[in-house]
C-alpha positions as CSV (number, residue, x, y, z in Angstrom):
1,M,167.2,262.1,123.6
2,R,164.6,262.3,126.1
3,C,161.4,260.1,125.8
4,A,158.2,260.4,127.8
5,I,155.8,257.6,128.4
6,L,152.5,259.1,129.5
7,D,149.6,258.1,131.6
8,D,151.0,254.6,132.5
9,Y,148.5,253.9,135.4
10,Q,149.8,250.6,136.3
11,N,153.4,251.4,135.3
12,A,153.3,248.4,132.8
13,A,155.0,250.0,129.9
14,L,158.5,249.0,130.3
15,A,157.2,245.5,131.4
16,M,155.2,244.9,128.4
17,A,157.8,245.2,125.8
18,E,161.2,244.9,124.6
19,W,162.6,248.6,124.8
20,G,166.2,247.4,123.8
21,P,166.1,248.4,120.3
22,V,165.6,252.0,121.3
23,A,167.0,252.4,124.7
24,G,170.6,253.4,123.7
25,E,169.8,256.3,122.2
26,L,166.5,257.3,124.2
27,D,166.7,258.3,127.8
28,I,162.8,256.9,128.8
29,E,160.9,258.3,131.7
30,V,157.6,256.7,132.8
31,F,154.8,259.1,134.0
32,A,152.3,256.8,135.9
33,D,150.2,259.8,136.9
34,H,147.7,262.2,134.8
35,V,148.2,265.4,134.1
36,S,145.4,267.4,132.9
37,D,146.4,270.9,133.2
38,E,147.9,272.1,129.9
39,D,150.7,274.4,131.4
40,A,151.5,271.9,133.8
41,L,151.7,269.0,131.1
42,A,154.0,271.5,128.9
43,R,156.3,272.1,131.8
44,R,156.5,268.4,132.1
45,L,157.2,267.8,128.7
46,A,160.1,270.4,128.5
47,G,162.8,268.9,126.4
48,F,161.3,265.8,125.6
49,A,161.8,264.8,121.7
50,V,159.6,261.6,122.0
51,V,156.5,261.5,124.0
52,V,154.0,258.1,124.1
53,I,150.7,258.6,124.9
54,M,147.9,256.1,125.8
55,R,144.8,256.5,123.8
56,E,143.1,259.5,124.2
57,R,143.8,260.3,128.3
58,T,145.9,262.8,127.2
59,P,144.9,265.2,124.5
60,F,147.0,266.9,122.2
61,P,145.8,270.4,120.8
62,R,147.4,272.9,118.9
63,T,148.0,275.0,122.2
64,L,150.0,272.2,123.5
65,F,152.3,271.5,120.4
66,A,152.9,275.3,120.5
67,K,154.6,274.9,124.1
68,L,156.4,272.1,123.1
69,P,159.5,273.2,120.9
70,D,161.3,270.0,121.3
71,L,159.0,267.5,120.5
72,K,159.4,265.6,117.6
73,L,157.5,262.2,117.6
74,L,154.2,261.6,119.1
75,V,153.5,258.1,119.2
76,T,149.7,257.0,120.4
77,T,148.7,253.7,120.9
78,G,146.1,252.2,118.6
79,S,145.6,253.3,115.4
80,T,144.0,256.3,116.0
81,N,143.5,259.1,118.2
82,P,140.9,261.7,117.6
83,S,142.2,263.7,120.7
84,I,145.5,264.8,118.5
85,D,145.2,267.9,116.2
86,L,147.1,266.4,113.3
87,A,147.1,269.4,111.4
88,A,148.8,270.9,114.5
89,A,151.4,268.5,114.6
90,A,152.4,268.8,110.8
91,D,152.6,272.5,111.4
92,H,155.1,272.2,114.3
93,G,157.1,269.5,112.5
94,V,155.9,266.9,114.7
95,V,155.6,263.4,113.2
96,A,152.8,261.6,114.8
97,C,152.1,257.8,114.7
98,G,149.9,254.9,115.9
99,T,150.6,251.4,116.7
100,G,147.6,249.1,116.6
101,S,145.5,247.4,118.7
102,L,143.6,244.3,119.3
103,D,139.6,244.3,118.9
104,H,138.4,241.4,121.7
105,P,139.4,242.9,124.8
106,T,136.8,245.6,124.8
107,A,134.0,243.1,123.5
108,E,135.0,240.6,126.5
109,L,134.7,243.5,129.0
110,T,131.6,244.2,127.5
111,W,130.2,240.9,128.5
112,G,131.8,241.1,131.9
113,L,129.7,244.4,132.1
114,I,126.3,242.8,131.2
115,I,126.6,239.5,133.5
116,G,127.9,241.8,136.2
117,L,125.2,244.3,135.9
118,L,122.1,241.9,135.3
119,R,123.5,239.6,138.1
120,C,124.3,242.6,140.3
121,I,127.8,241.1,141.3
122,P,129.6,244.3,142.0
123,L,126.7,244.8,144.5
124,E,126.4,241.1,146.1
125,D,130.3,240.9,146.4
126,A,130.3,243.9,148.6
127,N,127.6,242.6,150.6
128,V,129.4,239.7,151.2
129,R,132.9,241.3,152.0
130,A,131.1,243.7,154.4
131,G,129.2,241.0,156.4
132,G,125.8,242.5,155.0
133,V,122.3,240.5,154.1
134,W,123.0,237.0,152.6
135,Q,121.6,237.8,149.0
136,R,119.7,241.2,148.3
137,S,119.1,241.0,144.4
138,V,117.0,238.6,142.3
139,G,119.2,238.5,138.7
140,V,117.8,238.9,135.4
141,D,118.6,236.0,132.6
142,L,120.2,236.3,129.5
143,K,118.4,233.5,127.6
144,G,115.6,234.3,125.5
145,K,116.2,238.1,126.1
146,T,117.0,240.4,123.2
147,L,120.3,242.5,122.5
148,G,120.0,245.7,120.8
149,I,123.5,246.6,119.3
150,I,124.2,250.2,118.0
151,G,126.9,249.8,115.7
152,L,127.8,246.7,114.1
153,G,131.5,247.3,113.4
154,K,134.2,244.7,114.4
155,L,133.3,245.3,118.4
156,G,129.9,245.0,117.7
157,A,130.0,241.9,115.5
158,Q,131.8,240.0,118.2
159,S,129.3,241.0,120.9
160,A,126.7,239.6,118.3
161,R,128.1,236.4,118.2
162,I,128.6,236.1,121.9
163,A,124.9,237.1,122.5
164,H,124.1,233.8,120.5
165,A,125.9,231.6,123.0
166,F,123.8,232.9,125.8
167,G,120.5,232.2,123.4
168,M,119.6,236.0,123.0
169,E,118.3,237.3,119.8
170,V,120.1,239.9,118.3
171,L,118.8,243.6,116.9
172,A,121.7,246.0,115.2
173,W,121.1,249.5,114.0
174,S,123.7,252.2,112.9
175,Q,123.3,255.1,110.3
176,N,124.7,253.1,107.2
177,L,124.0,249.6,108.5
178,T,123.0,247.4,105.7
179,A,120.9,243.7,105.9
180,R,123.5,242.0,104.5
181,R,126.1,242.7,107.5
182,C,123.6,241.7,109.8
183,L,123.2,238.6,108.1
184,E,127.0,238.0,108.3
185,V,126.8,237.9,112.0
186,G,123.3,236.5,112.8
187,A,121.6,239.7,113.8
188,T,118.5,241.3,112.2
189,L,118.6,244.8,110.9
190,A,116.5,247.3,112.8
191,S,115.4,251.1,113.1
192,K,117.1,252.8,115.9
193,D,113.6,253.3,117.7
194,T,112.4,249.7,117.0
195,L,116.0,248.4,118.4
196,L,115.5,250.8,121.5
197,G,111.6,249.7,121.9
198,R,112.6,246.1,121.9
199,A,115.8,245.5,123.5
200,D,116.5,244.4,126.6
201,V,119.9,245.4,126.6
202,V,121.2,248.0,124.7
203,T,125.2,248.1,124.1
204,V,126.9,250.8,122.2
205,H,129.7,249.9,119.9
206,T,129.9,253.0,117.3
207,N,132.5,255.3,116.8
208,L,132.4,258.9,118.5
209,S,131.7,261.5,115.8
210,R,129.9,264.3,114.8
211,R,126.9,262.3,114.0
212,T,126.9,260.0,116.9
213,I,127.4,263.0,120.0
214,G,124.2,263.0,122.2
215,L,123.0,259.9,119.9
216,I,121.4,258.2,123.0
217,G,119.5,260.9,124.9
218,Q,116.2,261.7,126.7
219,R,114.0,260.8,123.9
220,E,115.8,257.6,123.5
221,F,115.6,256.3,127.1
222,A,111.7,257.2,126.9
223,L,111.7,254.8,124.4
224,M,113.2,251.9,126.3
225,K,111.8,249.5,128.7
226,P,111.8,250.4,132.1
227,T,113.4,246.8,132.5
228,A,116.0,247.5,130.0
229,Y,119.4,248.0,130.5
230,L,122.3,250.4,128.7
231,I,125.8,249.4,128.1
232,N,128.4,251.9,126.8
233,T,132.3,250.9,126.3
234,S,132.3,253.1,123.1
235,R,132.6,256.7,124.1
236,G,131.3,259.0,126.9
237,P,129.7,261.5,124.7
238,I,127.5,259.1,122.7
239,V,125.1,259.0,125.4
240,D,124.1,262.4,126.5
241,E,125.4,262.1,130.6
242,A,122.7,264.2,131.7
243,A,119.9,262.5,130.4
244,L,121.1,259.4,131.5
245,I,121.6,260.3,135.2
246,E,117.9,261.4,135.0
247,A,116.8,258.0,133.6
248,L,118.6,256.5,136.0
249,R,117.5,258.1,138.8
250,N,113.8,257.8,137.8
251,R,114.0,254.4,137.0
252,T,112.9,254.9,133.6
253,I,115.4,252.2,132.7
254,A,116.6,249.3,135.0
255,G,120.1,250.4,134.8
256,A,123.3,250.8,133.1
257,A,127.3,249.8,132.6
258,L,129.7,252.4,131.9
259,D,133.5,251.8,131.1
260,V,133.4,255.5,129.6
261,F,132.4,258.8,130.6
262,D,132.5,262.5,129.0
263,R,135.4,263.6,131.3
264,E,138.1,260.7,132.5
265,P,139.1,260.4,135.2
266,L,135.8,260.6,136.6
267,A,135.4,263.4,139.1
268,D,135.2,262.4,142.9
269,D,131.9,264.0,143.2
270,H,130.3,262.7,140.1
271,P,126.4,261.9,140.4
272,L,127.0,258.5,138.6
273,R,129.2,257.4,141.8
274,T,125.9,257.5,143.9
275,L,123.5,255.3,141.8
276,E,123.3,251.8,143.0
277,N,121.7,250.6,139.6
278,T,125.2,251.0,137.8
279,V,128.3,249.2,137.4
280,L,130.9,251.5,136.4
281,T,134.3,250.8,135.6
282,P,137.7,253.2,134.5
283,H,137.9,252.6,130.9
284,L,139.3,249.5,130.8
285,G,137.8,248.1,127.3
286,Y,141.4,248.1,125.9
287,V,143.6,247.4,129.2
288,S,144.8,243.8,128.9
289,E,147.6,242.4,128.6
290,D,147.7,241.0,125.3
291,N,146.7,244.5,124.2
292,Y,149.2,246.3,126.2
293,R,152.0,244.2,124.6
294,V,150.8,245.1,121.1
295,F,150.5,248.6,122.2
296,Y,153.8,248.8,123.6
297,G,155.5,246.5,121.4
298,L,154.5,248.4,118.3
299,A,155.5,251.8,120.1
300,V,159.1,250.4,120.2
301,E,158.9,249.5,116.6
302,V,157.8,253.1,115.6
303,I,160.1,254.8,117.5
304,R,163.1,252.9,116.1
305,A,161.6,253.4,112.3
306,W,161.7,257.2,113.1
307,L,165.3,257.1,114.6
308,D,166.4,255.3,111.6
309,G,164.9,257.8,109.3
310,A,161.8,256.0,108.1
311,P,158.6,256.8,109.8
312,I,155.8,254.3,109.7
313,R,152.4,253.8,110.6
314,T,152.0,257.6,110.4
315,L,148.5,258.9,111.4
316,R,147.1,261.4,108.5
317,V,144.6,264.2,109.1
318,E,142.5,262.7,106.1
319,D,141.8,259.9,107.7
320,Q,141.1,261.4,111.1
321,L,138.5,263.6,109.4
322,D,136.9,260.7,107.7
323,R,136.3,259.3,111.2
324,T,135.1,262.2,112.7
325,R,132.3,263.2,110.1
């Protein structure tokens, strides 16, 4: 039986888990490149019964399931994946399962981006390496500043606690956030407009859903201070990309650090690549050694359970609908 592991950019999958429990029954093939064309992807996956995908790097819509009659098990790293059409999977007799993940890697990257952006670390690093001007920038302090958190779930709560270590005030908002939840993590509940108007750094930690697409756009950027910064490690479409580019070009806001984009990988000629007041990373929030060991270790468990006729961590259409409303 053939098993494909997709989008393993670092060729890490086989090293991050013990595949022995399934290796005797599977012919495993790893693909380190990304294929976005659906027909090309279908040709690549022809004959594979098991496919392991990395988060939402490769969507699985109904049209793709229809082109893969041999597919029987689809495993996504993480506990959810909105890019999989779960109803289509069921209609085509495909079992879809998830793994689980760690929360802290994305929160840690968020603070790497905040410090990198406010202290101009990528710019100064490039300058030193190129033998350029010694000290081009004057960094911005975090102590005494205000952090605005959009979404106070597990990741937002971690960011709030880290902010206190830097001596920052923390404001928080989301559509159903309560003052009690804010109290639990040392944040102050604020309206969205108040948060945007007061925060020196705004960080996005809400889920992508129909309610949050374009949540931060031209109107919201106009509310922010011209000295404020935006951080997005959640999902690209939560921020209106065109409005963000305009705000960065016009210095409506001071800068942005982004780990997520509307389309990934980011196009070579994308305008964000040309803006100096940005820090850009290629969706690294979940890309850490410990998290990869969880991803692929649990993927082995999922495949083994399916081979034994008792699937675990199956993904349900109902749960997906709840998260996207």
